[in-house]
N, C-alpha and C positions, 0 to 999 in steps of 0.2 A: 820615604818618601823623600829624597831632597826638594826643596825648593825650586831648582834648576830644573830637575828631571819633569819635574809637573810643567813646570812653563813651557818647557821644550815638546811636551809630548801635546798640549795642548792646541801650541800653533801648529804641530804636524798634522791633527784632526781638525781642525779648521781648514784645513788647505785641502784636505779631500775632495774632489769631485762630486758632483750627485750621482746619486744610483738609481737604476728605473729600479721599479717592485719587482716581486719574485712574480715567475708563473705561476699559475693557478697549480698547476701538478705541485711545485715548489711551497707553494702557501699551504696545502695539504698535507705535504710528506712533514714539513716544522712542524704543524700542528699535532698531527700522529708521533712524530718523533720526540715532541714534550711529553705527551702523556706518556710514553712507554717509557720514556728515559727517565724521567723523571722519581717516581719510586725506585728505580736501581740505582740512583747513583748515592755512594757511602756517605754515613753520618758518623763517624769515631772519634769519638771524644780523645781518644790516646795518640790520634793522628798513623804515622808511619808504625808505631809501636803494636799498633792493635791491630794492623792490616795483612789481611792470612795472602799472601801472593801464591800460595800454591793452589789455595782453591779459588782464586779471582782468573788466573790465567788462562785454565779452561772454559770459564764462564765465557771469557772476552774473545776466545778462539772461536767457542761454539757462534756466539752473536755476529762474529763477523761472516763466519761460513752462512749464513742466514742471507747477508745483506750479498753476497757473491756473485754477480754473476759473469763469468769468465767467457771471454772471446773467443770464437771458433778459432780452432786451428792453436790456441795457447799451448807451447812446449815448456816444460818447468824442466832441467835438468842439472842436479848436481856439478859445480863448478870442482871436479875433484883435483886438480893440480891447484887451484890456489891455495896461495897460503892461511887464509882466513875461510872463515865457513859462509857460503856463498853460493847462487844457485843462478844457473844461464836461465836467461827467460827470451826465447823467440816466437815471432811469428812466422806464417809464411811470406810474408812482405818485406822481413827483416831482410839488409843486406849488409855484404861486409864493411868494415871499415866505418863502423857509425855502433858506438857503444855507451851505453848510457849507464853509469856507475850508479845506483838506486840505493839510498836510505830510506827504509819504510819509517811510520810514524808509529807510534806505543808507549810516548810518555817515558820513554827509556827503561821501562821496565816488562814491557809486553812484545814478544818474540813476532816475526812476522807470520802472516796467514796468506790462505790463497786469495784473499780479498786485494793484499797487495801486491801478488802476482799480477792479479788481472788489471790493476790500475798499473803497472808496467806496462802490461801486455797490449793495453788498448792504445796507450804512448808509442810503443813501438810499431804499433800496425800502421799508424797513421803517418809515422817518422820515418819507417822503413827503417829502422833500430833494431838490434838488441841489448839488451840491460843483462848487467852483470849485479845479482841484488843482494846486498851484505848480508846475512846475517850477524850483525854486530853484540859483541857483551851486551847482558843486560845485567840489570839494577836490579836487585843488591848483589848478587854473588859478584858480579865483576863489575865495580862500579865507575867512576868518572876518574882516568881520562880513556877508560878500554876502549869504548865505542868509537872512539876519533882514533886512537891508535888503529882500531881495524881498517877504517876507511883509508886512511893513508897508507899504510900497507898492502890494501887491495890496489889503489893506485899507482903505486911505486911498483908493483906486481905486473900491473899491463902497459907498464913502461918499458919494464925489464922483456919483455915479452915482444917488444916491437913493435906497440900499438903508436903511433904519434898524438901528441897532445892535443892536434885536432881533430883527432879522429874519437876522441872521449866528450862527454858531456859528464855534468854530475847532476842529482835532483835528490833533494828532500823534502821530506812530506811532515810537517808537523815536529815533532820533536827530530826527527830527522834532518831536519832544515836545520836546526840549531848545531847540531852531527857534521855536516856536510861545509857550514862556516867555519866550525872549529878546525875540522880538517884541513880545509882550503888553507887558512891561516898559518897552520905548521908546515903545509907545503911549500907555501910560500917563502917562509923564515927558513926553508932549507934551502931554499936558491930552485926548487923545481919549477920546471914549466905548469902554466896553468891549462887546463882545460878549454877548449873551446866558447862553453858557457855554462852557467849553469840556473838550473829552476828551483825555485822555493815555494812550497803549495805552505801558506799560514807557519810560518817557521817559529819553533821556541825558540826565541834566541835572548830571552833575558830570564834568567833563574832567581834575579831577587824581586822578581812578581811586583817592578815599580811602574809597569803601563797601565794610564789610565783606561784604557779598554778593558781592564779587569773590573773596575767598579762599572764604569758605563754601561758595558754589554753583561755586566753577573745574571741580570735576570733570565737571558736570552741562552746562559750556556747550556750544552748538554751534557750527557753523561760521561763523555770521552774530552772534554773541554771545561770543567769548573775549577773554582780557586780550592776550593777541599781538594779536590783526586789531586793537581797540580801541586799542592804542599806535600801531600803524602810522595809524589812520586820526586819531587827534588828532592827532601829529605834522604829516602833511597837512594837515589842516585848519586848524591856529592857527599853523602858520610861523612858531614864536619867541614868538608871542602868550602873554601870559600864561595857564595854563587855568584860576587861580581868578578871571578876571575875572567878575562877577556874571551878565554878559551871556551868555558861553559856559558856565558853570556855574550856573545858577541856583538851585541849592540855598544857596548862599551870597548870596542876592540878598534883598532886602525884596520878599517877593509880596503886601504891602498890595493893596488897590482892585484884584486883578486875579478877571476870573469865578468863578461857580460851579463847581466842576470834578467830574469822573468820571475815576478813576484807575484802571487795570486794570494788574495783573502776576502772574505766577507765583511760586509761592513758590521753583521752582525758579533763577528767572532769575538772572543775574548782575548784571543793574540794579533787583534786589529794594530795594536800600538804597538808589537813587538814587530811586525810587517815594516809599517808606515816607518820606525825607528833604521830599521836595517837598510831599506830604501834610500833614507835621507844619508846612511853613515856611506855606502857606495857611492852615492853622488860625490858628497864630499871627497871621496878617497878618488875620484875623477873615474868611475867604472862606469859606462851605459847600462841603466836598467830600464826595464817596460812594468810597469806597476799597473797591475788591474786591481779595481774593487767591483765587487759582485754583491746583487743585493743579499737581504738577509738568508742568509744559508746553514745548514748546519755544518760543523766542522769537518773538514774532510771533504767534502761534498762530491769532487773528483773521483772518488772512490765508487761512486753510483754509477758508473758507466752510464749507459742509456737509458736510465731510467729517468731521468729529469732532464729539458731541455738546457739547464745551467751548466748542468756533469757534461753534457755531448758539447757545449760550445769551450766550457774550459778545457776541455782534452784536446780540441781541434786547437783550442789556441796554443795548449802548450808545443802541440805536434809541429806547426807551422814555425813557431819561435826556434823549435829545436831543429827543424831541417835547414832553415835560413842559415842557422849557424854552422851547420855540417858545411852548406854549401858553400857559404864564406870563407871556414878555415881551408876547406880543398882549393878553392881559387888563388888564396894566400900561398898555399903551400905551392903549387904549380906554377905562379909567377916567380917564389922564392927559388926553384928547381931551374927555371929557364935562366935566371940572373944569374946563377952559378954555372953553366954552361957555358 
C-alpha cells in the first residue's frame, strides 16, 4: 500500500457518520454467524494452487440454499433469447418498462443461486420491476475480463431490444459491484447511454487489496468475506493480470459520466473502504450518490430478506431509490418527447 493510498483511506474513514448499534436480532445473528463461519474459513498454505473449486462450489451452493427465503410469487425463467446466460426474475408486482440488470455476488468464482434470485425478487417486488440476472462467466475457467464483457453484452442487447436507458438500472452485489462498475466504464467509453441509476452493495472494487478496512475489520470478517479467501479468488480471477487495472479495480478509475448511485455497506465489512473510495471517486466525477452506512452486519446481509430488521430496511431503501430513479427517468423522457413535438 502506498503512503498516498493509506492517507486517503484514513481520511475517508474518519469522515463517515456514526452508526447505530445493530438490533438484538442482528447481534444474535452476528454471533451465530461468527461461530459457524470461522471453522469453515479456508486455511490453505498454497493459496489458489491448493484450492479445490470443484468441491467448494457445491458446498457454497448448499449453504446459500439453506439461507434462502424466497418471496411468494417469485418467478425465474431462463432468458432464452439473450446473447449471454441469464434469468428473468419477476414478481406479481413487476411492471413493464422497469428492468434491473443484476450482477450477483460470488467472489468472481461462485455462480448464482436461489439466494441471489430471492434478493433480486424482493427488490423487484418493492420497486415494481423485473430483473435480468446475468449468469456471468466464472473464474478460473473464464477469467477477467469475461464477466465484464458479459454485462456489457447484456446491456447492449437490451438496448437493441428497444429498452430505453431510462427503463434500465443496474445492480451489483459484492464482486458483482466491481463487475458492474467495470462494465459501466466500458459502456461509457464506447459512447453508449448510461442506465437511469446503479445500486452497489458493498462493492469489491479494489483487487490490489489496499483498503484500510481489510486491516481494521479483519477480525470481523466472515466466511465469505475474509482476506485469505479474497486473495485466492483474486488469483483465480486475474490469473496474472495486474490488479491495478482500473477495469478490475474501479477505485483507480475515472468514474465521471456514470449514473447516479446508491451504495450500501456495513461498518464492520472488510470492503468498507472500497465502498467509501467508490463514493468519493463518483463524487469527484460529478455523479450524485447516496451513501448508506449500516451497523455491524455480516457481508451481504441484504440477502437475508425478512429475517433481520436491518435487511428489511436495506431492501426498502434500495427499492425506494430504484423506484425514484425510474420515476425521474420517465418524467425526463416525457418532457423530452413533448419538446420534440
